[in-house]
C-alpha positions as CSV (number, residue, x, y, z in Angstrom):
1,M,-0.1,-0.2,-0.3
2,R,1.3,3.5,-0.7
3,R,1.9,5.8,2.0
4,K,-0.1,8.3,2.1
5,T,0.8,11.7,1.2
6,V,-0.4,15.1,0.2
7,T,-0.5,16.4,-3.2
8,V,2.0,18.8,-4.8
9,K,1.3,20.4,-8.0
10,I,4.3,20.9,-10.1
11,G,3.1,22.7,-13.7
12,N,0.6,20.3,-15.1
13,I,1.8,17.4,-12.9
14,K,0.9,16.2,-9.9
15,I,2.9,14.4,-7.3
16,G,1.5,12.0,-4.1
17,S,0.3,9.3,-3.2
18,D,-3.3,10.0,-5.1
19,Y,-0.8,9.9,-8.5
20,P,0.8,7.5,-10.2
21,V,5.1,7.8,-9.6
22,V,6.6,9.8,-11.6
23,V,9.8,9.6,-13.7
24,Q,12.1,12.6,-13.4
25,S,15.8,13.5,-14.9
26,M,18.2,16.3,-14.7
27,T,20.4,18.3,-18.0
28,N,24.0,17.8,-17.8
29,T,24.5,20.8,-20.3
30,D,25.7,24.2,-19.7
31,T,22.0,26.0,-18.7
32,A,23.1,29.1,-20.7
33,D,24.1,27.1,-23.7
34,I,20.0,27.5,-24.8
35,N,20.3,25.5,-27.6
36,K,22.1,22.6,-26.1
37,T,19.8,22.6,-23.2
38,V,16.7,22.5,-25.0
39,E,17.7,19.8,-27.5
40,Q,18.6,17.7,-24.5
41,I,15.1,18.5,-22.6
42,K,13.3,17.3,-25.8
43,A,15.3,13.9,-25.6
44,L,14.9,13.4,-22.3
45,T,10.9,14.2,-22.3
46,L,10.5,12.1,-25.3
47,A,12.3,9.1,-23.5
48,G,9.3,9.9,-21.1
49,S,10.5,12.1,-18.6
50,E,7.8,13.6,-16.7
51,L,10.0,16.8,-14.6
52,V,13.1,18.2,-15.8
53,R,16.2,19.2,-13.6
54,V,18.4,22.1,-14.8
55,T,21.3,23.9,-13.0
56,V,20.8,27.5,-12.2
57,N,24.4,28.8,-11.1
58,N,25.0,31.8,-12.1
59,N,23.5,34.9,-13.7
60,A,24.1,33.3,-17.6
61,A,21.9,30.5,-16.4
62,A,19.1,32.2,-14.7
63,E,19.0,34.4,-17.7
64,A,18.9,31.1,-20.0
65,V,15.7,29.6,-18.1
66,P,12.8,31.8,-19.4
67,K,14.2,31.7,-22.9
68,I,14.8,28.0,-22.6
69,V,10.8,27.9,-21.3
70,T,10.0,29.8,-24.2
71,K,11.9,27.7,-27.4
72,L,10.2,24.7,-25.4
73,D,6.4,25.8,-25.9
74,K,7.4,26.4,-29.4
75,L,7.7,23.0,-29.8
76,N,4.8,21.9,-27.9
77,I,7.3,20.3,-24.9
78,N,5.4,21.4,-21.6
79,V,7.6,19.5,-19.1
80,P,7.9,21.2,-16.3
81,L,11.1,22.4,-15.3
82,I,12.9,22.6,-12.0
83,G,15.5,24.7,-11.4
84,D,18.3,23.3,-9.1
85,F,20.2,26.2,-6.8
86,H,23.4,26.1,-4.7
87,Y,24.7,29.1,-2.8
88,N,23.6,31.4,-4.9
89,G,19.5,30.8,-5.1
90,H,18.7,33.5,-2.6
91,L,20.3,36.2,-4.9
92,L,18.9,34.4,-8.3
93,L,15.7,34.4,-7.4
94,K,15.4,38.0,-6.1
95,K,17.7,39.6,-9.1
96,Y,16.0,37.1,-12.0
97,T,12.5,37.4,-11.6
98,D,11.7,36.0,-14.9
99,C,13.5,32.9,-14.2
100,A,11.6,32.3,-11.0
101,K,8.5,32.7,-12.6
102,A,9.5,30.4,-15.7
103,L,10.4,27.4,-13.4
104,A,7.9,25.2,-12.3
105,K,9.5,24.3,-9.0
106,Y,12.7,25.1,-6.6
107,R,15.1,22.3,-5.1
108,I,17.4,23.9,-2.8
109,N,19.4,22.1,-0.6
110,P,19.4,23.3,3.3
111,G,23.6,22.5,3.9
112,N,24.3,25.1,0.6
113,V,22.5,27.8,1.6
114,G,25.4,29.2,3.5
115,T,26.8,29.2,7.1
116,R,26.5,32.6,8.8
117,H,23.3,33.5,7.5
118,R,21.8,30.4,6.9
119,D,18.4,30.7,7.6
120,A,17.9,34.4,6.2
121,N,19.2,32.8,2.5
122,F,17.1,29.8,3.0
123,T,14.0,32.3,3.9
124,T,14.4,34.3,0.9
125,I,14.4,31.7,-1.5
126,I,11.6,30.2,0.6
127,E,9.7,33.9,0.2
128,Q,10.1,33.9,-3.8
129,A,8.7,30.7,-3.7
130,I,5.6,31.9,-1.8
131,T,5.6,34.7,-4.6
132,N,5.9,33.0,-7.6
133,N,3.3,30.5,-5.9
134,K,6.0,27.6,-6.8
135,P,6.6,24.4,-4.9
136,V,10.0,23.7,-3.4
137,R,11.9,20.2,-2.7
138,I,13.8,20.6,0.4
139,G,16.8,17.8,-1.0
140,V,18.9,17.0,1.7
141,N,22.3,15.7,0.8
142,W,25.0,13.6,3.0
143,G,27.9,15.1,0.7
144,S,26.5,18.7,1.6
145,L,24.8,17.8,5.2
146,D,24.7,20.7,7.7
147,Q,27.8,20.5,9.2
148,Q,26.5,22.4,12.4
149,L,23.4,20.2,13.2
150,L,25.5,17.1,12.5
151,T,28.6,18.0,14.7
152,D,25.6,19.3,17.3
153,M,24.1,16.1,17.1
154,M,27.5,14.0,17.3
155,D,28.1,16.0,20.5
156,E,25.0,15.2,22.1
157,N,25.5,11.7,21.1
158,S,28.5,11.6,22.3
159,K,27.2,12.3,25.8
160,S,24.5,9.6,25.5
161,Q,24.4,6.5,28.1
162,S,24.1,4.3,24.8
163,P,25.8,6.3,21.8
164,L,24.7,5.7,18.4
165,D,26.8,4.7,15.5
166,A,28.5,7.3,13.2
167,K,26.8,6.6,10.7
168,D,23.6,6.6,12.3
169,V,23.3,10.2,13.7
170,M,24.5,10.8,10.0
171,I,21.3,9.7,8.9
172,N,19.5,11.0,11.6
173,A,21.2,14.4,11.1
174,M,19.6,14.2,7.5
175,V,16.4,13.7,8.5
176,E,16.4,16.1,11.2
177,S,17.8,18.8,8.5
178,A,14.6,18.0,5.8
179,I,12.1,17.7,8.6
180,R,13.5,21.2,10.5
181,S,13.7,23.2,7.1
182,A,10.1,22.0,6.0
183,K,8.6,23.6,9.6
184,L,10.9,26.6,8.5
185,A,9.7,26.7,5.5
186,E,6.0,26.5,6.7
187,D,6.6,28.9,9.1
188,V,7.5,31.9,6.6
189,G,4.0,31.0,4.9
190,L,4.9,28.1,2.1
191,P,2.1,25.7,2.1
192,H,2.6,22.1,3.2
193,D,1.2,20.9,0.1
194,H,3.9,23.1,-1.3
195,I,6.7,20.9,-0.3
196,I,8.4,17.7,-1.2
197,L,11.4,16.3,0.8
198,S,14.5,14.0,-0.1
199,A,17.5,12.9,1.5
200,K,19.9,11.4,-1.1
201,V,23.1,9.3,-0.4
202,S,24.9,6.7,-2.2
203,G,25.1,3.6,-0.3
204,V,21.9,1.6,-1.0
205,L,21.7,0.2,2.1
206,D,22.0,4.3,3.7
207,L,19.0,4.8,1.2
208,I,16.8,2.4,2.1
209,R,17.1,3.4,6.0
210,V,17.2,7.3,5.9
211,Y,14.1,6.9,3.7
212,R,12.3,4.3,6.0
213,K,13.4,7.3,9.0
214,L,12.1,10.4,6.6
215,A,8.6,8.2,5.4
216,A,7.8,7.9,9.5
217,E,8.1,11.9,9.9
218,G,5.4,13.5,8.1
219,D,3.1,13.1,4.8
220,Y,5.0,15.2,2.4
221,P,5.6,13.6,-1.2
222,L,9.1,12.2,-1.1
223,H,11.6,12.5,-4.2
224,L,13.7,8.9,-4.2
225,G,17.0,8.3,-5.8
226,L,20.9,7.4,-5.1
227,T,23.2,10.6,-5.3
228,E,26.1,9.8,-7.7
229,A,24.9,6.3,-8.5
230,G,27.7,5.7,-10.6
231,M,28.3,4.3,-14.6
232,G,27.1,1.9,-16.5
233,N,26.5,-1.4,-14.5
234,K,26.9,-0.3,-11.4
235,G,24.1,2.8,-11.2
236,I,21.9,0.7,-12.6
237,I,22.1,-2.5,-10.4
238,A,22.6,-0.1,-7.4
239,S,19.8,2.2,-8.0
240,T,17.1,-0.9,-8.6
241,A,18.2,-2.6,-5.4
242,G,18.0,0.9,-3.6
243,L,14.6,2.2,-4.9
244,S,12.7,-1.6,-4.9
245,P,12.6,-2.0,-1.4
246,L,11.3,1.4,-0.7
247,L,8.9,1.4,-3.8
248,L,7.8,-1.7,-2.9
249,D,6.8,-0.5,0.9
250,G,4.9,2.3,-0.7
251,I,7.6,4.6,0.3
252,G,8.4,7.1,-2.6
253,D,6.4,9.6,-4.9
254,T,8.8,10.8,-7.8
255,I,12.1,9.2,-8.4
256,R,15.4,9.6,-10.4
257,V,18.2,6.9,-11.3
258,S,21.7,9.5,-11.3
259,L,23.6,7.3,-14.0
260,T,26.7,9.1,-14.8
261,P,27.3,8.7,-18.6
262,K,30.1,8.0,-21.0
263,P,31.7,10.7,-22.2
264,G,29.2,11.9,-25.3
265,G,26.8,9.1,-23.9
266,D,22.8,8.8,-24.2
267,R,21.6,11.2,-20.9
268,T,18.2,9.5,-21.6
269,Q,19.4,6.1,-20.5
270,E,18.6,7.0,-16.7
271,V,14.9,7.7,-17.5
272,Q,14.9,4.7,-19.4
273,V,16.0,2.5,-16.5
274,A,13.6,4.6,-13.7
275,Q,10.6,3.4,-16.1
276,Q,11.9,-0.2,-16.4
277,V,12.1,-0.4,-12.6
278,L,8.3,0.8,-12.0
279,Q,7.3,-1.4,-14.6
280,S,9.2,-4.3,-13.2
281,L,7.5,-3.7,-10.1
282,E,4.3,-3.5,-11.7
283,I,3.7,-0.3,-10.5
284,R,3.6,1.6,-14.0
285,N,3.5,0.5,-17.3
286,F,5.5,2.5,-19.5
287,N,6.3,0.3,-22.8
288,P,5.5,-3.1,-23.6
289,Q,7.6,-5.9,-22.7
290,V,9.3,-8.6,-24.5
291,T,10.3,-11.7,-22.7
292,A,13.0,-13.5,-24.4
293,C,15.4,-16.5,-23.0
294,P,18.9,-16.1,-22.1
295,G,19.7,-19.1,-24.1
296,C,21.8,-22.2,-23.7
297,G,23.4,-25.5,-26.0
298,R,19.7,-26.2,-27.5
299,T,19.7,-22.8,-28.8
300,T,22.9,-22.3,-30.4
301,S,21.6,-21.0,-33.4
302,T,21.6,-16.9,-33.5
303,L,18.3,-16.7,-34.8
304,F,16.2,-16.4,-31.7
305,Q,18.6,-13.5,-30.5
306,K,18.0,-11.5,-33.8
307,L,14.4,-12.3,-33.9
308,A,14.2,-10.6,-29.7
309,D,16.3,-7.7,-30.5
310,E,14.6,-6.9,-34.2
311,I,10.9,-7.3,-32.2
312,Q,12.1,-5.0,-29.0
313,T,13.2,-2.5,-31.6
314,H,10.3,-2.5,-33.4
315,I,8.1,-2.1,-30.8
316,R,10.4,0.7,-29.3
317,T,10.1,2.7,-32.6
318,Q,6.4,2.4,-33.2
319,M,5.7,3.4,-29.5
320,P,5.2,7.1,-30.3
321,V,2.6,6.0,-32.7
322,W,0.9,3.1,-31.1
323,R,1.0,5.3,-27.8
324,E,-1.2,8.3,-29.4
325,K,-3.4,5.5,-31.5
326,Y,-4.2,2.6,-29.1
327,N,-5.6,2.7,-25.8
328,G,-3.5,0.9,-23.1
329,I,-1.1,-0.2,-25.6
330,E,1.8,0.0,-22.1
331,E,0.1,-3.5,-21.1
332,L,1.1,-5.9,-24.0
333,K,3.2,-8.6,-23.2
334,V,5.3,-10.3,-26.2
335,A,7.6,-13.6,-25.9
336,V,10.2,-14.3,-27.9
337,M,11.6,-17.8,-27.0
338,G,14.5,-19.6,-28.2
339,C,13.4,-23.3,-27.9
340,V,10.6,-26.0,-26.9
341,V,11.8,-26.1,-23.5
342,N,10.0,-23.0,-21.7
343,G,9.2,-21.6,-24.8
344,P,5.2,-22.3,-25.6
345,G,4.2,-21.7,-21.7
346,E,6.0,-18.5,-21.6
347,S,4.5,-17.7,-24.9
348,R,1.3,-18.9,-23.2
349,H,1.6,-16.3,-20.4
350,A,2.3,-13.7,-23.0
351,N,-0.1,-12.0,-25.1
352,I,1.7,-13.0,-28.4
353,G,4.8,-14.8,-28.3
354,I,6.6,-17.1,-30.5
355,S,8.6,-19.9,-29.9
356,L,11.5,-21.0,-32.2
357,P,13.1,-24.1,-33.0
358,G,16.0,-25.0,-31.0
359,T,19.3,-26.8,-32.1
360,G,18.1,-29.8,-33.5
361,E,14.5,-29.6,-33.0
362,A,11.9,-29.4,-35.8
363,P,12.1,-26.1,-37.9
364,K,8.8,-24.7,-37.3
365,A,7.9,-21.5,-34.7
366,P,4.4,-22.0,-32.8
367,V,2.9,-18.6,-32.0
368,Y,0.6,-18.4,-29.3
369,I,-2.3,-15.3,-28.8
370,D,-4.1,-15.3,-25.5
371,G,-2.5,-18.8,-24.4
372,I,-4.0,-20.2,-27.7
373,H,-1.9,-21.5,-30.5
374,A,-2.9,-19.5,-33.3
375,Q,-0.5,-20.9,-36.3
376,T,2.8,-22.1,-37.0
377,L,5.8,-20.0,-38.7
378,K,8.3,-21.2,-41.1
379,G,10.9,-20.1,-43.3
380,A,12.9,-17.0,-43.7
381,N,10.6,-14.8,-43.2
382,L,10.0,-15.2,-39.7
383,A,10.7,-11.5,-38.3
384,D,8.3,-9.9,-40.9
385,E,5.4,-12.4,-40.5
386,F,5.8,-11.8,-36.7
387,K,5.3,-8.3,-36.7
388,I,2.1,-8.5,-38.8
389,L,0.7,-10.9,-36.9
390,L,1.5,-8.3,-33.9
391,Q,-0.2,-5.5,-35.3
392,E,-3.3,-7.6,-36.4
393,Y,-3.2,-8.4,-32.3
394,I,-2.8,-4.6,-31.8
395,D,-5.8,-3.5,-33.9
396,K,-8.1,-6.4,-32.4
397,R,-7.4,-6.1,-28.6
398,Y,-6.9,-2.2,-28.4
399,D,-9.1,0.5,-28.2
400,R,-8.3,3.2,-29.8
401,N,-7.9,6.7,-28.4
């Protein structure tokens, strides 16, 4: 069961337990480079990112934000933009009022708003949010945790008769920082339903612990994600391992998979991974799923591998058209199996599936539709023939929008 939260509206997106878990991402372009930033936002949005965050770290970036929003509007891209502020957010939001108005949400880290004037700077940002009726994500990060708060809690812990482990104190300090900041924001006048919280760490077990503690402290919606998850398989696996237990606990209202791309790599991968986490947990459906066996000694031919790849690519290519045309197409399940051992059974469990002949088996490929053997394909045109059957099934099964 989903943890109960209030609803926070970010542009045209509603966040909270009454609405689906939302996928978000962040650009890695120089925000001042308007064209590159617009192109990346477009790519992330087309990949399925429902919120996109941009860095607003200097005058040039703040000046660029309204122009970016204007260009996105002309491209009919309505994704809400979040401004990421550190150190000088209180100055930029006051100086660049068009930027403050154009953003759909502000993200601030209470550990990075100053030391001597921390509360005053934080209050200035909140006042701008109130003036412009914008929600705020208060995002605590263990790499920039309020050091005075941490020191005070460490000192208090050292005097306890049963002192906690240092990591436990740090996790408690992160939760305390988030809750204190949220209460301060409300004291200044920001409505309760304009606040989202996060507590980012880079360790999987630490992530689970801190969010379970934070979830128990109120009904603010929570944004989940490892910070600095890493590159490639490490980042994907660590993010999946950290997000899944929390999501299954009903904790989390927005998620991001913070992957480090290779130089020139595709930023949209983090969106695809986040979607797949939610889809694998049966929380949300984004794209039809293709089940394929891993292969073994019975499948020494690469035919089924090529067919599985071709069908998956075909589905991904067709989805922008199908999504506009068919209602519920995201729930489609397809199976492309390599031999007769598990192939027929897996194919029967899918909406439509094909079981190819394994090595040494009869050269025929039965096709199952909704669990029933529909026909058997043979010959060199299996892929094209199966695509035709797939399209015919979609036309019959899914209502048109």
